[in-house]
N, C-alpha and C positions, 0 to 999 in steps of 0.2 A: 475453502476463505469462506462462499456463500454459505450461514448456517441455518438451521433449520428453525425457526423459533416458531412454528404456526400453534405447535401445543405448551410452549412455557406461558406460566400461568402469569406473569408480573411482566410479557413483553406487551405494547403497545401496538407494535405492526407486524406482520409476519410477511417474510420474501415471497416472490411469485416462485413456482418450478422452472427451474431454470431451462428444461426443456422446452416452454411454453412463449420462451424469450425469443424475440430473434433481430439484430441487429444488419444495416443493409445499407449501402451506397452513401457511406458515411465515414465519419472520421476514424470512427472504432473496428468495422469490421475486415479494411486492408490489414490492419493490426493484428487480429486474431485468426487472417486467412496467413498471414505469412509466419503467425505463433504454431499452427498447425500444419501448414507443409515445410516448414523451415527448420522454425526452432526445433521442436518437441524430437524430429527425426534427429538432426546435428546433436541435440544433449547426448539421445540415446544413446549414439556413436561416443560418447565422450565417457558415458557412466561403462561403456565397454571397453577404449583405450585405454582409459585410466584405472580400470583393476576393480572400479565398483560393483559390477557384477560376477567378478569371477570372486570376491571376496564372499557374497553369498554361496559360489559353487563350494570354493575352499573348507566350507562352512558345516556345508552338506556333507562334505567326503569323495565330491564328484573331480576334485584336481587337487594337486600338490602345490605347497608355497604356504607363503607367511599373509598375514594380511597385508595389504594396501593403503597405503594416504594415510588420512587420519582420521583418528580415532571415531567422529559423526561422520564418518561419509556413507554410512547406510541411509543418513537422516535426506542424502543427494537422491537419490532411487526412490524414494517415498513421496516428496516431494513431485519429481518427476511423473510419478505414477499416479499423483492425484491431480498434477494438469495434464494429464492426457485423459483421464479420466471426466473430468470436464469435459475434456475439447469433446469427446466421444457423447458427451448428453445433446450436446445440441450439432454434430456434426459429426457422423458415422461415417468411418475409415477405416476399412479391411487392415489396410498394412499395419495402421497404428494400434490397432485390434492387436493383431498376433504380436507387436512388441512389449503390449501391456499384458497379456498371458503367457509370452516369457518372462517377462522377469516376474508375476508373480508365481509362476514356478518354482523359480531357484528361491524365490522366500520363501514359500511353503517348505520345500525339503530343506532349507538351513534352521527351520524353528526346531529347540529343543523339547523331547518329550514332557517337561513341566510347563513348558510354555512361553519360556523366554526365547527371547530373539534378540541379540546382537551381533555380529561378525567379529567386533574386534573382541569380544572376550570368549573365544573359541583357542579347543586345544589349550595351547599353556597357559593362556589366561584366564584359562575358567574359573579359576579358584578364586580370581580378584573383582568377579561380579558383585556389585555392591558396595566396594569396597572405597570408591572416592568417587565423590558425588559431582564434582567437577567436572567427568568424564562425558558425562552427555548421553546415560545410558537412558534417563526419565526420559528425552529429549526427542532422540531417536524413535522413543517408542510411540511422542504424540505423535510425529509427525507419520508413520506409520498408522495409527487410530485414524488422522483425516484420509488421509490416502485410502484408505479402506471404507469410511464413509462415502466418498466421492463416486469410489465405483459401486459400490453398492447402488448410489443414488441411481448411478448413471446407466447400468446394466442390469440390474434386478440382482446381480449375481452375490452369492454370499461367499464363495472363494477367499479372497482376501480378509472379508468381514471377520470370519471362524477365524483368522489367524491373527489378527485381532483382539477376539475378546480370548484368545487362548493366553494369550501377554497380559489384555487387563486383568484377566482375572490372577495370574501368576503376583503382576504389583499390588493388586486387592490385600490380597492373601499374604502378601509380607509386608507392605507398610501402613503406618497407621498408630492408632495413641497406644503405649505404652502398655496400659490398664488394660488391651485388649489382645496381650501376649504378641505386640507386632513391632515394628522397628520403626521408628517416629524419624524421619529424613524428609528432606525436600533436594531439588534437582537445583545446580547450578547456573543450569540454563534453563529458564522456564518454557513451558508450550504446553505439557502435558495437560497442565490443567483444563483449559478450554476443547482441547483432543478429547477428556474423557467424557464434559458434557453432550460433548456432540455424538459421541459412541453411547452415551444414553440415551437422548433425543431418538437413534434409531435404534436399539433395543428394548430400549424400556426398563432396563435394567438399572436399578435406584443406585444399587452399589459403587457404580462408575462416577454419579452425580456426587456421591457422599466423599467419594474419593478425592473430587475436584475440591471439593469444600477441605478436605482435611491439608492439601497441599497448601491450598491459599491461605490457612487460617495457618499453618504451622509455620511458613517464610516468617524472616525477622524474631525467630525463637535460637539463635545462634546452632540449627541442629546443621549446617553443612560443616560442623565442626572447626573449622578454620576458614581462612579469607582466599578467595581465589586466585592463585599465584600468588603476585605481590599485592593483588588489589585490596580495599579494605571493602565489609562484606555488603556496604552500598552499592559495591560493583553488581551484583547479584540482588539486589535489591532486600538482602537479609539483615539490613540494619535496627528494624524494628519494624513491630507489625503494620502489616499494609493499612488497617483500617485507622491507624494514625499517622499516616504520611501524607505529606501534604506539599511535595517538592518534586519532580520527577527527578530521577538521579541514577548515577550507575551506566552499565552497558543499554544502551538505547533498545537495542533489539526484545534483548530480554524484560525489560521494564513493560514496555506495550506487548507483549506475549503476555506478560503477570494482567496486565488489565485488564485485557481482551478475556482470559480466564476469570478475573473475577467480575465481569460484566456478565458470564452466561448462569454464573454460579445465581448472582441476582436475580436473573430473569426465571429459573427456573425455585429461587428459595424465597426472594423478598425480601429479603436482610439488608434494613436498611442503611445501618451502616456504611455498607460496603459501598453504597452507590453515594453516599455523602466521600466518602474517601475518593472515587472516584471525578466525581465531581472537582473534589478541589484539587486533584492531580491534572486534569485537564485542563484546570482556569492556569492554572503555574505553569503548563505546558505551551499553551496558545499564547499565553501571555506578556513571557518572558524568556521564551528558549526554544523557541521555532523559527526557524525561516521563511523567508517571504515565497520559498519556493513550497512550503510544506515542511522541506523537509529537517529531520531530527538528526540531533548527535553531533555537538561543534566541537568533538575533541577523537583524534586518533588513538592515544592514550588511551585505551580500557574501549574504545568504539563507543563514548560514552557522552552525555548529556554534561555539557557544561554549566555553569553559574549563570545567573539571571546575565540576560543580554549579551552574554559570550556566545557573539554569532561571528565569528570570521570568516571572510570569503573565502580566498584563496586555501584556506586550513581547515573549511568545514572539510568534517569526515561524510554526515550525513548518507550513511551509507544506504544502498536500495532496499536493503530488506527493513528498513527501521522505516522507511516510507510505507511498505506494503503493509506493515505491522499496525501502521497509523491506521491505515484503513479500514482494519481488520477490529480494530478498535472502535474508530468512530461509525461502524455501522453495526456494531453491537449496541452503541448507545442509542442510534437513532433509533435500531426496533424498540428498543426500550421507551423511549420520550417522545420521538415522532418531529423533533426541535431541528430544523432547519440548518441550524450553524453546525452537528456534526455534518449534514448533504452536503455545506458550504466546505468544511475541511476534506469531504472526500475527494470531490472535485479537483481541489486546485491541489490536493496530494498526487492525484491520479496522472494531469496534465502534467505536471510540473517539477514532481521527486518522484515518483514511479518511471515516468515512460525515457526520461533520460537515461535510465540506467538499461538502456536494450538500443540499440542501432538500428534505424531504418530496415537494413536485410535482415535481423532479429537472428544474427545469428555473433555478436561481438555485446559486450557488459561492462556497463562501468560495476565496481564496486562502492567507489569514494562520490558524490557529487558533487562537487567546489561551485562555487559562483564568480569563482576567478581563475584566472588559466595563465600560463603564457603560452602555452601550446603544446605540451610536452606529456599531457594526462591525456592517455588515449582506452578507447575500450580495447577488451581483452575477448580472442574465444571462447577462454576456459580459466579458471583459476584452483589452485590446488586446494586452497578454502571457497569450495563453490558454492556456496548458499545461495546466494543474490539468483544466478540464472534460474537454477529450474523456480524461486519462489517467484521471479517475472512469469513466467510462465504458467504457473499456477493461477497468477491472479488475471491476466489476461487471456487464461483458457474459462475464465469465469463471470466476467466481465458484465455480460447481459445480465448478469443476477443482482447486480446493484443500483439497474436504473426503477426497479419501480418494487412496489410493497402492496398489500392492502390491511386493511382494518375491518372490523364486524362493517361498516357501513361505508368505506370509502376506498378510492382506488387513488395512489399517492405515484407523482413521478416525482425523482429525486433527480434523476440524469436526463441531460436531453442529445439523443442521437437518431437518424432514421433506421427505421425499423417498428416493432408490433411487440405487442403483450398478451397474454389469456390468462383472466384471471374469473374465479369466481366470488359472487357478489352475495347477497342475502338472498335463502331459500335458494342456493345452487344455480342461481341465473350465471351464465357463460355473459361474460364480457370480452370483446378484442379492441382494444388499443392501437391505433396506429399513431406511427409519428413522421413527418414529413418534415426535413431542415437539413440545415448545411455548417447546424451547427459544431465546433466553437465559431467556426471564420464567419457566420450567419446569425445574427440573436431573435431569429425570425422564425418559430415554430409553430408548425401547423399539425393538429390532431385530431384524430376521427375518430369514435366513441361507435363503435357496431355491438349494440346489445340493449335491454331496457332494463328500466325499472329503477327506484328513486336512490339515490345514493350519490355520495359526493367525491367532484373530482379534485384532488388535492395538486396544484402545483406550485414547483419549489419558484422560489423567487431569490435569485441569488442576491448576496449580499453586497456583492460589487457593483448589482444594479442599482445604481442611486439618481439615473436619470429619465425616471417616469415609463417603467415598465406597465404595458396595458394588454386587456384581455380583452378580448371579444368571444362571444360565442353565438352562433349563426347568422356572424355578422355582425350583431348586434354589440353595442358598448358591456360590456360587466361591469355592474353596480358596484362589487361589493368589496372589500378592503383587498389592495393589491400593495404589501408595503416589502421593499427589502429585506435580507434574510428571514422569511415565514413563505408559507403555505399560503397559496391564494385558492380557497374553498368554494367551489361551482357545486353547491348541493340542488341539485334538480329530479325530475322525472325525467328519465334520458330516455331517446327514442334511435333507433338504428340511424345512422347516419350522419349525426350530428355534431358538428365540427367547432371547435376552439382554437382559437389564434393568440398565439402568446408572442408578445413582440418584446425583447430586452435589450436595449437601446446599445451598445458595446463601443463607444468614445475611447479613446489612448484615454489613461491614467496614468500619473505620476504619481508611485508610492514614495512615503520616505518613512525613515525606520524613527522609530522611538528614541530620543535623545539622549539615550544610557549605550546606546550601539555606537560605541564611540568609532567605527569603523565607517560606518556609516553618513559620520555629519556632514552635511552639504551635500549629498548624493543624492540621488533618485531613482529606483527603479520603473521600468514603464511596462503594463498589464492594458492587454485590450482584451475583456470580458475574461474568462479564467484564466486567459495561459499569458505567461510572464516572459517576458522577450532578453535579448541579449545581444551584444554587441561583439560580432565576430569578424577576426580576419579575412576570413575567404570573401566576402561581401566589402570589407574596406582596407584594401591592399595600400600598405607605407603609412598606416595610419596606426600608433600606440594609443590603445583606449585609455592610457593613465591622462592623455592630453588632452582627451577628448572634454567640450563643458556645451551641456544642451542647459541653456538659460529656457526659463520660464517661461518667458513669451516664445521660444521658441515653434511653430508651429509643424506639426506631423501627417506627414498623408501615411494613407494603409490603401495596399494594394495587394488582390491575389496575385499569388503565381503559381500555377498550375505545375506547373514543370518544376517547381525548387522544394526540395525535401519532400518529398512527396504531397505537393500542395503547400500551402500555408501564406497567411495573411502576415506580409513583409511592412515595418514601418521605417519611414525615411524621411528625414528633416535637414536641415543644416544645422551643423552646430561649428562651436568653436575651436580652433584650438589653441593650449594654454602652454604652452614647455615650461620647462623648470624655469628660464630667464636665462642671465648673463651669469659667468664668475663661478658655474656650480663645476665646471672643466676641473676633475683631480679630486672632488671634494665630497664628503658628506655631510660636513656641519661648516658650517661658519657662524662668526658674533651676528647676532641677529641687528636688523636694521630698520629704516623707515624706507628703504626704498621702493617703492612699485615694483615688487615683481610677478614674476607669471603672468602678464599681459597679453590677452589674444595677438596671438600674433597671425592669425589669419581664420576662415574658415574652410570646414568640408563637408562634405557631402556624408551623410550619416544613412546609413543601412540597417535595422535589427529584425533577429529572426528568433522566432519561438526556442527559447531556451531547451525545451525539450529534446530540440532535434540538432545543439551542436555536436560538435564533432564528428561529424560524417563525411566531411571532406576534409581538403588537406588540411594540415594541423596549422596552428596560428593562436594567436593570443585572445580570448575570451573575457569578458565583461558583462553581470550584471548588473550594479550599482558603478550610475554616469554623474561627473560631476556636473553641479547645478549651479554652481559662483568659481 
């Protein structure tokens, strides 16, 4: 997940090594602990119980039987391995290490002599290899490569990396330009593009970068041969070359993985038309096709982006994997540009589109994340198509890597949480940066610099903070620019023990949607800091959220409740109740009249909780967008 761009010639920023970043005593550390102690062990049990690991044993001839499950089940094992590897990088654990070693042994033994590895295409299906590019062979390979890179970074072991290299060599030998005697083809589900670049960065073997570039360039030229299932080529972004695209279309996860891979290729090659296309696509996504949560994909059919402003609430698909893929793409764009808008979207997406995908106990998951529900949508312990659970696990395991990065003359702080980071600045000087904060519940962030030398500390001022952010250095007001949606650049000669205080006011904000989002006309959503809120039945018994009206002048109070939903700031206030009115019993339609209808019939105390924590208690209705009139 956290890509190493430290030697990428066209990347402006480079991530800090994951092993040098610690999160503690705040919002993220309990989630990482649960991920390590509950999520990863329970997911390993699911991999065993559902036959996913047995598929490798069967492929190796260790046991009898046919392949079990969906044809891309191998990828769930690889994503789990990546999650476990990132966890081991920061939190060594003997029991987890044993699970990892056992899984890698099964994978090693299942690999074919020519490097090919996919347990679905074994025995009776062996002659069907590379005959149907809708069956995710390269997608599975990509997840193997990413797991291998993570495992190598975390442990220094080349075991899984050797498996990945043999398979990557097989793919590079097989696919490419026809004039080179190879097969021109692309996979129906993008993923391998960014994985090959990550493999290049670890091995230094340039053929992997060139292969990634080929797959990016080949898409949109009809090489899939036929539409994916009943969908047209745009489903797999194969409708036109990427450099010509200006709208995000088709399956959201596939698209976002493609954009991530293209950003990686640009970071190594500097090919300007790629970056221009990514800029156009990012603009279309964020101004016309993205939910207030940062969620992406409005259509259940095809798990797809909808049209401009097509953002239904109850029918929102907003797959958890799409949110994770958005974080991956925006991280790459942030490394290329150093532009706060990408970090802003990473933050919004992490808190409000990724976290709803996993329960507070770390053992239940959402595939879809609607913004309105009648109480029937509940998290599940696993899925037949289980792409989301291990995807959440690998992101949470690597979350420390998204907080900081460095450039030649600056240390960048993108996200805020209690913890510390170690970085090498000019001339190899070691710098330790510590944060003390209760963010996101409190917008006060204290930072301590332990190191010396001249460099800049770049602090992100979130775009949502429009009420006067301020910075102090060693107790004195910072005289430089502090503007929402940018980085405050504090350049100075630092001394050990220097302190910085960042204050980000976090009043409750009423957010409205673009008028073309018809479903949200006359409605508002509530946000505080980066956190999106919702009204849930558990806190508002006996009330139908559809009847609640939150007037513009209705005051809202904030209260931190340590025992609620793992500790959260809740919002309370007085709302009006506006029922449909008289004369609607037994009727769905009636002649329009001038009679005042739906007048407020009373008031009620309203309580709103963070959207990321909904559905962790008893079932009941939930609503993000509230009537404002």
